[in-house]
Structure formats: C-alpha cells, structure tokens
MARLO-758490 format. One record per residue (C-alpha): x negated, y, z negated; residue in one letter. Coordinates in steps of 0.2 Angstrom, whole numbers, plus 5000, padded with zeros to 4 digits. Last residue first. Example, Ala and Ser with C-alpha at 12.3 -4.5 7.8 and 13.67 -1.06 7.14 Angstrom:
MARLO-758490
493249954964s493849784961a
END
This chain:
MARLO-758490
494250524985f494850424999g495350244997y495450115010r496149945012l495849835027t496449685036l495149605047a494649545064a492849505070d492049465086w490349385091m489249385106l487549295107p487449285126t486549125131d485549075146g485448895150r484448775139g483448825124y483248965111s485148995107r485549175103e486149215086f484749345082g485349465095t487049485088a488049585101l489749635092r491549635097p493049715089g494349715075g495349825063v497049825054l497449955041g498150005024f497850185017a497750265000l497150444996h498350515010h499550574996d501050495005i500250335010q499250325026y499450185039w497850145048e497550075066v495949995072g494649975086l492849915082r491149915090g489549825086g487749815089f486649685080f484849685076l483949545069h483549485051l482849315049s483549135049e484649165065t483049185075d482748995075p484348945083f484048785093g484448635082i482748625073v482848815070a484448805060l483748725045s481948785049n481748885033a483148865020p484748955025v485449135024d486049165042a485549345047k486149525050m485449695054l486349855059g487049965073i488850035072s490250105083g491950165078q493650185086a495250255077f497050265077i497950355062g499750345056v500550445042r500350625047p500850575065t499750555081p498250555070r496650525081v495050455072t493250445077f492150325066r490250335064a488950205061g487850115048g487449925046d487249785034f487049595035g487549425029w487949255035i488249125022p487848935023f488648765023a487648615030r488248465040s487048325042k488148185034s489748265040e489248255059d488448405067q488848535080g490648585074v490248555055s488748675055t489448785041d490348955038t490449095025f490349285029a489649435020l489649615025e488849775021g489249955025g488650135029g489750275035y490050435045v491850485047l492450605060l494250665065w494850755049e493050815047f491450775038l492350625031e491050535021y490750345021g490650185010v490950015018q491349845011v491549685021r492249515020q492349375033f492849195032f491949115046a492449045063p491748865065p489948825068a488848735081l489748745097r490248925093r488448975092f488348945111a489149115113g490949185109m490849175090y492049215076g492149315060l493749315051v494649435039g494549535023l494049715023s493649845010g493550035012e492850175002v493050355008v492050505001i492650685004g493450805017k495250875013s496850825021w498450915015p499550815003r501050745010p502650825005p503550774989p505050674990a506650774988e507550824972a509450824972p510350994974p510551104958g510551044940s511951174935d512251134917i513951104908v514151144890a515451044879d514250894877p512951014869r511350924865t511450804880a512050944892s513250884905v512850894923s513350994938l512950964957n514250834959a515650944952p516350904934i518250864932v518650874913p519350724905a521250714902p521750704884t522650534881p524350544872a524150464855a524550284853p526150234842k525750094830g525050204817p526750314815k526250494813q527250554829e528850474823e528650544805d528450724813e530050694823d531050634807q530450794798a531150904812r532850814812a532950834793g532551024793t533851054807a535250964797v534851054781a534851224790i536551184798l537351134781g536651294772c537551394785a539151304783v539151334764l538751514766a540251544778t541451444766v540851554751f541051714761f542851674766r543351634748m
END
C-alpha cells in the first residue's frame, strides 16, 4: 500500500511539471508577443563588414589621403587668355579698351624657364574719337615670341615675369585710320611687351589658373601729327594653362 501511494504522488508531480513547461512554450510561440531583439555587434571605426560575407569583418585600415602632387617634368604648355587691351597714348582718344583674347604655345625647358610663341586678337572701334555716323569697328591682331621666368614659393603657386617681341596691326580698309592721324596702324609694326602674373596649379600640375597683365610699346599706334605721342598699351587677362 505504501508503495502504491508513493508511485501515485511521483506521477502527479511529473504531470504538474510537464504542464507548466508546455504552458511556457505556448506563451513564447504566441504571434502577438515580439521576440527579444538580438544586440548588434559593435564594429570599430577602422573595420568594415564584407558584402559577400556579412558575418566577416574586414580591416580596411586608416582612411585614404589625397594623392601627392605629381613631380614636375618638362614638356609642351598651352595657355589661353581672356581680358582687356587698353591704351595710354593718343590712341585712347580714338578707341575704347578692346576685348582681348590670346593663345600661346610654349615648351618648359626647366621648371623656371618657358619659351613660347603666341597670337592675339582684340576688338574695338573709333566711337571715342568719331560720332556714331562715322564710327568704325575693327579688330587688332598680332603675334609674338618670348620667354617666361617662374618662381614657385609653394608647390601650388607660381609667380612669373615674361618679355616678348612681336608684330601687330589694326585690320581696316586702306586709309581708314590714316585720315584721322594713325597711318602706321594699318600695317604690321613691332611691339615690345612685358607681363607679370601669378598661377595657381592644380594637384597634378597639368592644369593651372592665372592672372596676368603688363604694358607694351606698340610702335605702329603712334599718332602722326601734333605733339609727340608715346604709343603705350596695356593688357590684363585671366588665363587657363595646360601642360602635357
């Protein structure tokens, strides 16, 4: 009898434990109860997660830096300019400052020396010295050659001075300017010029932006009558250069 009672009590305890466990499992599987979130792994700043293996972490090292400037090498340089051409002699009483454009091609023999040849074109008219009924628009063109000397206080900045000698003229019909006192402007005459400028080089030194300006003595633009005239001009321009 005692053995029968003991077995009955043991079976009862097992049944109660089994029921409690089943109830806990049912509570966990109910759809309305959200699952406990799994904490995301902490990844250091210098590590990244592989796209093909999300569980793998790759050491990408320190962030990439900008590439250093490329070393200078001699070669061909092409430069274009847009600006204004003005006058300081008697010609300023005849024509307003001209829209000025220039292209030059050179070769850098050394980091500090460039030899070049160039051509230029400007557009003006006689509206200052003549009324509207007689005013005539005309281009001024020329070409020259010279040398440029450059000092680079930093790898990204250059300061230069250049000198040139060339020929220029006003492209007008015969005697259009001769009758008002400037006969030599209608044919090619010598000019001597100088410029100062500054350049801002980009990272690879192929490309540079700049500002340049200076005076010139244009012998063909001297007035042929009246008191003495000094045919001085000046130009100022923004530049864009590319070195091959």
